[in-house]
C-alpha positions in Angstrom: 19.3 61.4 -15.6 19.1 58.3 -13.5 16.1 56.1 -14.1 14.6 54.7 -10.9 12.4 52.1 -12.5 13.7 48.5 -12.3 14.3 46.8 -15.6 11.7 44.2 -15.0 8.7 43.8 -12.8 10.0 41.0 -10.6 13.5 42.0 -9.5 15.1 39.0 -7.7 17.9 41.0 -6.3 19.7 38.2 -4.7 19.1 35.2 -6.8 22.7 35.2 -8.0 24.1 34.5 -4.6 22.0 31.5 -3.7 24.4 29.1 -5.5 27.3 30.6 -3.6 25.8 31.0 -0.1 23.9 28.3 1.6 21.0 29.9 3.4 20.1 28.9 6.9 16.9 29.6 8.9 17.2 32.4 11.4 17.3 30.7 14.8 19.0 33.6 16.6 17.1 36.9 17.1 16.5 39.7 19.5 13.2 39.5 21.4 13.3 42.7 23.5 15.3 45.7 24.2 15.1 47.4 27.6 16.6 50.8 28.2 16.7 53.0 31.3 18.2 56.5 31.4 19.6 56.0 27.9 19.6 59.4 26.2 16.0 60.4 25.6 14.7 56.9 26.4 14.4 57.1 30.2 12.4 53.9 30.7 11.4 51.9 27.7 10.8 48.3 26.7 10.5 47.4 23.0 8.9 44.0 22.5 10.0 42.4 19.2 7.9 39.2 19.7 5.1 38.2 17.4 4.1 35.7 20.1 5.8 33.9 22.9 9.4 32.7 21.9 8.8 33.9 18.4 10.5 37.2 17.5 9.5 39.1 14.4 12.0 38.9 11.5 11.1 42.5 10.3 10.9 45.5 12.6 10.5 49.0 11.1 10.6 51.9 13.7 9.0 55.2 12.7 9.0 58.5 14.5 9.4 62.2 14.3 12.8 63.8 13.9 14.5 63.8 17.3 12.1 61.3 18.7 14.9 58.8 19.6 14.9 56.3 16.7 18.7 56.5 16.3 19.1 55.9 20.1 17.6 52.5 19.6 20.1 51.6 16.9 23.0 53.1 19.0 22.1 50.7 21.9 22.7 47.8 19.5 25.8 49.4 18.1 27.2 49.5 21.6 26.7 45.8 22.0 28.3 45.1 18.6 31.3 47.4 19.2 31.9 46.5 22.8 32.7 42.9 22.1 35.8 43.9 20.1 37.3 46.7 22.1 40.2 44.6 23.6 41.0 43.2 20.2 41.1 46.7 18.8 43.5 47.8 21.5 45.9 45.0 20.7 45.6 45.7 16.9 46.3 49.3 17.6 49.5 48.5 19.6 50.7 46.1 16.9 50.1 48.8 14.2 51.9 51.4 16.3 55.0 49.1 16.7 55.0 48.2 13.0 54.8 51.8 11.9 57.7 52.7 14.2 59.8 49.8 12.9 59.1 50.4 9.2 59.2 54.2 9.2 62.4 56.2 9.2 61.4 58.4 12.1 64.4 60.6 11.6 63.0 61.7 8.2 59.7 62.6 9.7 59.5 66.1 11.2 56.9 66.9 13.9 55.1 69.0 11.3 54.4 66.0 9.0 52.6 64.0 11.7 52.4 61.0 9.4 52.4 58.4 12.2 50.1 60.5 14.4 47.5 60.8 11.6 47.5 57.1 10.8 47.2 56.1 14.5 44.5 58.7 15.2 42.2 57.0 12.7 42.5 53.8 14.7 41.9 55.3 18.1 38.2 55.5 18.0 36.2 53.1 20.3 39.2 51.4 21.9 37.3 51.1 25.2 33.8 51.0 26.6 34.0 54.6 27.7 34.3 55.8 24.1 31.2 53.8 23.1 28.9 55.1 25.9 30.1 58.7 25.9 27.2 61.1 26.1 24.6 58.2 26.2 23.3 58.7 29.7 20.2 60.8 30.1 21.1 64.4 30.8 20.8 65.4 34.5 19.7 61.9 35.5 21.2 60.5 38.8 20.0 56.9 38.5 22.1 54.3 36.8 21.8 53.6 33.1 20.7 50.1 32.1 20.9 48.4 28.7 19.3 44.9 28.6 19.3 42.8 25.4 16.8 39.9 25.4 17.4 37.3 22.8 16.3 33.8 21.6 18.8 31.3 20.3 17.4 27.9 19.2 14.1 28.7 21.0 15.8 29.4 24.3 15.5 32.8 25.9 18.4 34.7 27.3 19.3 38.1 28.6 22.5 40.2 28.6 22.7 43.4 30.5 25.1 46.3 31.1 24.6 48.8 33.9 26.5 52.1 34.3 26.6 54.5 37.3 26.1 58.3 37.2 29.7 58.7 36.2 29.4 56.4 33.2 31.4 53.6 34.9 30.5 50.0 34.2 29.2 48.6 37.5 27.4 45.4 36.4 27.5 42.9 33.6 25.5 39.7 33.4 24.6 37.0 31.0 21.6 34.8 31.8 21.2 32.0 29.3 21.3 28.2 28.9 24.1 26.7 31.1 23.7 23.0 30.5 20.1 21.8 30.2 18.7 24.6 32.4 19.0 28.4 32.3 20.9 30.5 34.8 23.6 33.1 35.2 26.5 32.1 33.1 28.4 34.9 34.7 27.8 38.0 36.8 30.4 40.7 37.5 29.6 43.7 39.7 31.7 46.6 41.0 30.9 46.9 44.7 32.6 49.0 47.3 35.8 49.5 45.3 36.0 45.8 44.5 35.2 43.8 41.4 33.1 40.8 42.4 33.0 38.0 39.7 30.7 35.0 39.8 31.3 32.4 37.1 29.0 29.4 36.8 30.9 26.2 37.6 30.2 25.0 34.1 31.4 28.1 32.3 35.1 27.0 32.0 36.5 23.5 32.1 40.2 24.5 32.3 41.0 26.0 35.7 44.1 27.7 34.3 42.0 29.5 31.7 39.5 30.5 34.3 42.2 31.9 36.5 43.8 33.8 33.6 40.4 35.4 32.6 39.8 36.3 36.2 43.1 38.1 36.3 42.1 39.9 33.0 38.9 41.0 34.7 40.9 42.6 37.5 43.0 44.4 34.9 40.6 45.3 32.1 37.0 45.0 33.3 35.3 48.4 33.2 37.3 49.6 30.3 36.2 46.4 28.5 33.4 44.0 29.1 33.8 40.4 30.1 32.5 39.4 26.6 35.3 41.5 25.1 37.8 39.7 27.3 36.5 36.3 26.3 36.4 37.3 22.7 40.0 38.3 22.9 40.9 34.9 24.2 39.0 33.3 21.3 41.1 35.3 18.9 44.5 34.7 20.6 44.2 31.1 21.6 44.0 27.8 19.7 40.4 27.4 18.5 40.3 23.7 19.5 41.4 24.6 23.1 38.6 27.3 23.3 35.9 24.9 22.1 37.0 22.2 24.6 37.2 24.5 27.6 34.6 27.3 27.2 30.9 26.7 27.6 29.4 26.3 24.2 26.4 28.5 25.0 28.7 31.4 25.9 30.5 30.9 22.6 27.2 30.7 20.8 26.1 34.1 22.2 29.4 35.7 21.3 29.0 34.3 17.8 25.5 35.8 17.6 26.9 39.2 18.3 29.9 39.0 16.0 27.8 37.7 13.2 25.3 40.6 13.4 25.5 43.7 11.2 24.8 47.2 12.6 24.8 50.5 10.8 24.4 53.5 13.1 24.3 57.1 11.7 26.7 59.1 13.9 25.8 62.6 12.7 26.3 64.7 9.6 25.0 61.8 7.6 28.1 59.7 8.3 27.7 56.2 9.5 29.5 53.6 11.6 29.0 50.1 10.2 30.1 46.8 11.7 29.0 44.0 9.6 29.2 40.3 9.1 31.7 39.5 6.4 30.5 36.9 3.9 33.2 38.0 1.4 36.3 40.1 2.2 35.5 42.5 -0.7 32.3 43.4 1.0 34.2 45.5 3.5 34.8 48.0 0.6 32.9 47.5 -2.6 34.1 50.8 -4.1 37.8 50.2 -4.0 40.5 48.3 -2.1 43.1 45.6 -2.3 43.0 41.9 -1.9 45.6 39.1 -1.8 46.1 37.3 -5.1 45.2 34.0 -3.6 41.7 35.5 -2.8 41.1 36.7 -6.4 38.1 34.4 -6.6 36.4 36.5 -3.9 36.8 39.5 -6.1 35.4 37.7 -9.1 32.4 36.6 -7.0 31.8 40.1 -5.6 32.0 41.5 -9.2 29.3 39.2 -10.4 27.1 40.0 -7.4 27.5 43.8 -7.7 26.9 43.7 -11.4 23.6 41.8 -11.0 22.5 44.0 -8.1 23.1 47.4 -9.7 22.0 46.5 -13.2 18.7 45.1 -11.8 18.0 48.4 -10.0 19.3 51.0 -12.6 18.2 51.0 -16.2 21.0 53.4 -17.3 23.9 51.1 -16.2 25.2 48.9 -19.1 28.0 47.1 -17.3 29.7 46.9 -13.9 33.2 45.6 -13.3 36.3 46.0 -11.2 39.4 47.6 -12.8 42.4 45.7 -11.4 46.0 46.6 -11.0 49.1 45.2 -9.4 49.5 46.3 -5.8 52.4 45.7 -3.4 53.9 42.2 -3.3 51.1 39.7 -3.7 48.2 42.1 -3.7 45.7 43.2 -6.3 44.2 46.7 -6.2 40.6 47.1 -7.5 38.3 50.0 -8.3 34.6 49.7 -9.1 33.7 51.0 -12.6 30.1 51.6 -13.9 29.5 51.9 -17.6 26.7 54.4 -18.6 25.5 56.2 -21.7 26.0 59.9 -21.1 25.7 62.4 -23.9 25.3 59.7 -26.6 28.5 58.1 -25.5 29.3 55.2 -23.3 31.5 56.4 -20.4 33.2 54.6 -17.6 32.3 56.2 -14.2 34.5 55.4 -11.2 32.4 54.2 -8.2 34.0 56.9 -6.1 32.2 59.5 -8.2 28.8 57.9 -7.9 25.9 59.6 -6.1 25.4 59.2 -2.4 22.3 57.2 -3.1 24.1 54.6 -5.2 26.8 54.4 -2.5 24.1 53.8 0.1 22.6 51.1 -2.0 26.0 49.4 -2.2 26.4 49.8 1.5 23.2 47.9 2.0 24.1 44.9 -0.2 26.4 43.0 2.2 24.0 43.5 5.1 21.0 42.3 3.0 22.8 39.2 1.9 23.6 38.5 5.5 19.9 38.9 6.3 18.9 36.5 3.7 21.6 34.1 4.9 20.0 34.1 8.4 21.9 36.9 10.2 20.7 39.8 12.3 20.9 43.2 10.6 20.2 46.5 12.3 20.2 49.7 10.2 19.6 53.4 11.1 17.7 55.2 8.4 17.8 52.4 5.9 16.5 54.6 3.1 19.0 57.4 3.5 19.8 58.9 0.1 17.8 56.2 -1.8 14.8 56.9 -4.0 11.4 55.8 -2.6 10.7 53.4 -5.4 14.1 51.6 -5.0 13.9 51.2 -1.3 10.2 50.0 -1.5 11.2 47.4 -4.1 14.1 46.2 -1.9 11.9 46.0 1.2 9.2 44.1 -0.7 11.9 41.7 -2.0 13.5 40.9 1.4 10.2 40.7 3.2 9.7 37.3 1.4 13.3 36.2 1.4 14.8 37.2 4.8 15.7 34.2 7.0 17.3 36.4 9.6 16.1 39.5 11.6 16.0 43.0 10.3 15.5 46.0 12.7 15.6 49.4 11.1 14.6 53.0 11.7 12.9 54.8 8.8 11.1 58.0 7.6 10.1 56.4 4.3 6.3 55.8 4.5 6.2 54.2 1.0 7.6 51.0 2.5 4.5 50.6 4.8 2.7 49.1 1.9 5.1 46.1 2.0 4.9 45.5 5.7 2.4 43.8 8.0 1.0 46.1 10.8 2.8 44.0 13.4 6.2 44.9 11.7 5.5 48.6 12.0 6.5 50.4 15.3 6.0 54.0 16.2 7.5 56.2 18.9 4.9 58.0 21.0 5.7 60.7 23.6 3.1 61.5 26.3 2.5 64.9 27.9 5.2 64.2 30.6 7.8 63.5 27.9 7.8 59.7 28.6 8.3 57.7 25.4 7.0 54.3 24.3 7.8 52.3 21.2 5.1 49.7 20.2 3.9 48.0 17.1 0.8 49.7 15.6 -1.3 46.6 16.1 -0.7 46.8 19.8 -1.6 50.5 20.4 -4.5 51.0 22.8 -7.6 52.4 21.2 -6.2 51.8 17.7 -7.8 49.0 15.7 -6.7 48.0 12.2 -9.1 46.3 9.9 -8.0 44.1 7.0 -9.2 46.6 4.4 -7.5 49.6 6.1 -4.6 51.3 4.3 -2.0 51.7 7.0 0.0 54.1 4.9 -2.8 56.6 4.8 -3.7 56.0 8.4 -0.1 56.6 9.4 0.2 59.9 7.5 -3.1 61.0 9.1 -1.5 60.6 12.5 -3.6 57.6 13.5 -0.6 55.8 15.0 1.5 58.8 16.1 5.1 59.1 14.9 4.5 61.9 12.4 5.3 65.6 12.8 2.5 68.1 13.6 4.3 71.4 12.9 2.9 74.9 13.1 3.5 77.4 10.4 7.0 79.0 10.3 7.1 82.8 9.6 10.4 83.1 7.7 9.8 86.7 6.8 9.7 87.7 10.5 12.8 85.8 11.2 14.6 87.4 8.3 13.6 90.9 9.5 15.3 90.1 12.8 18.5 89.3 11.0 18.6 92.1 8.4 16.4 94.6 10.2 13.4 96.5 8.8 15.1 99.1 6.5 11.9 99.8 4.7 13.0 97.8 1.6 10.7 95.0 0.4 11.8 91.7 1.7 
């Protein structure tokens, strides 16, 4: 039986990485999220600020099942994913050509579908339409708006996306620092069957690059955002050329997005995670392959995972990666956990571990990024994880995080580790209009220093908790099997 008590009272979960990763103060954070006609959130503004120009580094959003918590995370997931759609299309086309060149197509019958299966796994989220599918509020005729407010180095900015009733992108704008003053870095609008682009004169120094990107806007904008188009140029052109000819503030905002980590639950407890990569092994801690020249990254990841899991689980005696020769210059690795089971030490493959342990491993790279100073956004952070473990982790990162953590949660035990200003609840009024506010900003709700917010929350003082009626399962069963006179 897994023991959920940490091995010692003060688990410093991440001390082992401090010598390997230089921490930086979080100077890039989200300050607000504004949504209109986005799923069940028809008109909502979430303020993440502690005070003016000072976003909170910890935001925990609570609410009933179906209240719209995951919708908030999905909005951030759209931002994270949308910046890479054009890159994904090009990667997909290169993979398709490579498979066709390297595979003896004559030996592959239509029944086998080998190429089709490989390619189908890469076809998700190749354009903006895939990302926003089914996100517009049902039966709404007004446009859908997603606006991300952020602060970078104490300067406020806004990035917004607007979609029409047919889910077509009709407006994209970035308002942020241009030189020494703020203004629109770019604004692109679809108007009367025309794409109208307005670039600030200081956005690009090279006129040929500006003309090229303008042409790309004509070809790709709508299926891809302008940020995705610029991000594609960053990946395909000389980095020195980009730095010299693209406004540094635009590059800084793109870097802010690409460096963020987002985990969105997509249904059936599956998740879609796009994370900052501090170590290539972090993309798959259970198993994978790595170039021989990067073996040091595997050694480093092994040390980190060992310290992490052995601090949290008392029945784990050792953790290591079993290594084998892969193709050419690659090393294959598989995570192994050593445990005493039935009076014998046994080696358990990571693939056979519980969903909770896998969830804890999934959190590790994101939490390290948070401590490093990154922005981390997680849907149902505690999914599959024991209350004591997630509470310990939250208590630890509350004092160590240099970045910003925004999560949704059902786990009320973590409330004891949070300040009232870090706790947000979703409230629905009698007309079905939702609001999301921190509990210290709710009208008519005052919190004293000696109050227990955990008990107050469960009592419904801040909303966000279910208030169900009794369910008569016996009556429902009778409707299914009928009342035959037998005792049910």
